[in-house]
C-alpha positions in Angstrom: -0.5 18.8 31.0 1.2 17.4 28.1 -0.3 16.8 24.6 0.8 13.9 22.0 1.3 14.6 18.5 1.5 12.1 16.0 2.0 13.0 12.1 1.8 10.4 9.2 3.9 11.4 6.4 2.5 10.4 3.0 4.7 10.3 0.2 1.8 11.5 -2.8 4.0 14.5 -4.1 6.5 13.1 -7.1 8.3 16.8 -7.3 8.9 16.7 -3.3 10.3 13.2 -3.5 12.5 14.3 -6.1 13.4 17.6 -4.1 14.1 15.1 -1.0 16.0 12.8 -2.8 18.4 16.0 -3.9 18.5 17.3 -0.8 20.1 13.9 0.6 22.3 13.4 -2.5 20.6 10.1 -3.3 20.0 9.2 -7.3 16.8 10.2 -8.8 13.9 8.4 -7.8 12.5 6.4 -10.8 9.2 5.1 -11.7 8.8 1.5 -12.2 8.3 -2.0 -10.8 11.0 -3.0 -8.3 11.9 -6.3 -6.7 12.1 -6.4 -2.9 12.8 -9.7 -1.3 9.9 -11.8 -2.1 7.9 -9.5 -3.7 7.5 -6.7 -6.6 6.5 -3.0 -5.7 5.2 -0.6 -8.0 5.6 3.2 -8.1 8.7 5.5 -7.6 11.8 3.8 -6.5 14.1 5.5 -4.0 17.7 4.2 -3.3 18.7 5.0 0.2 22.2 4.7 1.4 23.4 0.8 2.1 19.9 -0.4 1.5 19.9 -3.8 -0.2 16.3 -3.4 -2.0 15.1 0.0 -2.8 11.9 1.8 -1.2 9.2 2.0 -3.5 6.2 4.9 -3.0 2.8 4.3 -4.1 1.9 8.2 -4.8 -1.4 7.0 -5.3 -2.4 5.6 -1.8 0.7 7.6 -0.2 2.4 4.2 1.3 5.9 3.2 1.1 6.7 -0.7 0.5 10.1 -1.9 1.6 12.0 -4.8 2.8 14.8 -4.1 5.2 15.0 -7.2 7.4 14.5 -5.6 10.7 17.2 -3.1 10.1 19.9 -6.0 8.6 19.4 -4.9 5.3 18.8 -0.6 5.4 19.4 1.1 8.4 16.0 2.9 9.6 17.6 6.1 10.3 18.3 6.7 6.4 14.7 6.0 5.8 13.7 8.6 8.8 15.9 11.0 7.1 14.3 10.5 3.6 10.7 10.9 5.3 11.7 14.1 7.3 13.5 15.6 3.9 10.0 14.9 2.2 8.1 16.9 4.5 10.0 19.9 4.7 10.2 20.3 0.8 6.4 19.2 1.0 5.8 21.6 3.1 8.1 24.3 1.8 5.9 24.2 -1.6 2.8 24.1 -0.1 3.8 27.5 1.5 5.4 29.2 -1.1 2.1 28.1 -3.4 0.0 30.0 -0.7 2.5 32.9 -1.2 4.7 32.5 2.0 8.6 33.3 2.5 10.2 30.0 3.4 13.6 30.2 5.5 15.5 26.9 7.0 17.8 27.2 10.2 19.3 23.6 10.6 19.5 22.6 14.8 22.3 20.6 16.2 
């Protein structure tokens, strides 16, 4: 019998955002109001490689706002890599806070 697991990452921790940006070699996220294609978004602006507009994290709601025009203005894999890096950093922070030791072994 198989089991389906669905994980939804909410971006709520600014320190973990900054660590994720550093892990991926991205510029530090900045707080402000950012222009997307036809709207503005306020929060932490994250500059992903080759994206026309920033990804904006609202740390109050945990939601992201972005416009990549169905992949034409930014590749989904860059956003996926950021979300994975954020999840690793956030989980590591929480584990250390609870007194656990954290180690990583990247897989192919």
